[in-house]
C-alpha positions in Angstrom: 13.1 -11.2 5.2 10.2 -9.3 3.6 10.2 -5.7 2.4 7.0 -3.7 2.0 6.1 -2.9 -1.6 3.4 -1.9 -4.0 2.6 -4.2 -6.9 1.6 -2.5 -10.2 -1.8 -4.1 -10.0 -2.3 -3.1 -6.4 -1.8 0.6 -6.9 -5.5 1.0 -7.9 -7.0 4.2 -6.4 -3.7 5.4 -5.0 -2.0 6.0 -8.4 -4.1 8.8 -9.6 -4.1 10.5 -6.2 -0.3 10.5 -6.1 -0.1 11.7 -9.6 -2.5 14.6 -8.9 -0.1 16.0 -6.3 3.0 15.5 -8.6 4.3 12.4 -6.8 5.6 9.4 -8.7 3.9 6.1 -8.4 6.5 3.7 -7.1 5.5 0.2 -7.8 7.1 -3.1 -8.8 6.0 -5.7 -11.3 3.4 -8.0 -9.8 5.8 -11.0 -9.9 8.0 -9.2 -7.3 5.2 -9.0 -4.8 5.3 -12.4 -3.2 2.9 -11.8 -0.3 -0.4 -10.0 0.2 -1.8 -9.6 3.8 -5.4 -8.6 4.4 -5.1 -6.2 7.4 -8.9 -5.4 7.5 -9.2 -6.7 11.1 -6.6 -4.0 12.1 -7.8 -1.1 10.0 -8.8 1.0 12.9 -5.4 0.6 14.6 -3.6 1.2 11.3 -5.7 4.4 10.6 -5.0 5.7 14.1 -1.3 5.1 13.6 -1.4 7.1 10.3 -3.4 9.9 12.0 -0.7 10.1 14.7 1.5 11.7 12.2 -0.4 15.0 12.5 2.1 17.1 10.6 1.9 14.8 7.6 -1.9 14.6 7.8 -2.3 18.4 7.8 -0.3 18.8 4.5 -1.5 18.2 1.0 1.3 16.1 -0.6 2.3 13.5 2.0 0.3 10.2 1.8 -1.3 10.6 5.2 -2.7 14.0 4.1 -4.0 12.5 0.9 -5.6 9.6 2.7 -7.2 11.9 5.3 -9.1 13.8 2.6 -10.6 10.7 1.0 -14.1 9.2 1.7 -13.7 6.4 4.2 -14.8 3.7 1.7 -12.0 4.6 -0.7 -9.4 5.0 2.1 -10.3 1.6 3.5 -9.9 0.0 0.1 -6.4 1.5 -0.3 -5.1 0.6 3.2 -6.8 -2.8 3.7 -4.0 -4.8 2.0 -0.3 -4.8 2.7 2.1 -6.2 0.0 5.6 -7.6 0.5 8.5 -8.8 -1.5 10.3 -11.8 -0.1 14.1 -11.2 -0.2 16.1 -14.3 -0.9 18.7 -15.6 -3.3 17.4 -17.6 -6.2 13.9 -17.9 -7.5 10.9 -17.6 -5.3 8.9 -20.8 -5.3 5.2 -20.8 -6.2 3.6 -20.6 -2.8 -0.1 -20.3 -2.0 0.3 -16.7 -0.8 2.0 -15.6 -4.1 0.0 -13.1 -6.1 -1.4 -14.2 -9.4 -2.2 -12.1 -12.4 
């Protein structure tokens, strides 16, 4: 099973945006993010799904509203990669999809 997460090194442009509206940056150490998925081929669908939350997009503090106010190039950079943590007992093996520092 995998849970969505944000590794510390992957916060990038998003961290300052959240801090500017008084929201904490919730991230895990990079070693906990075991999988990164490039979702660039599905960015238009992902952005449409985010925009479907119209009430959130219209407000200043929710993430959809923050993203909606960004220039497209920055928004795409933020939402182009999904990070996950593999939940399992014991150590996670070094796999090709594992993030490296």
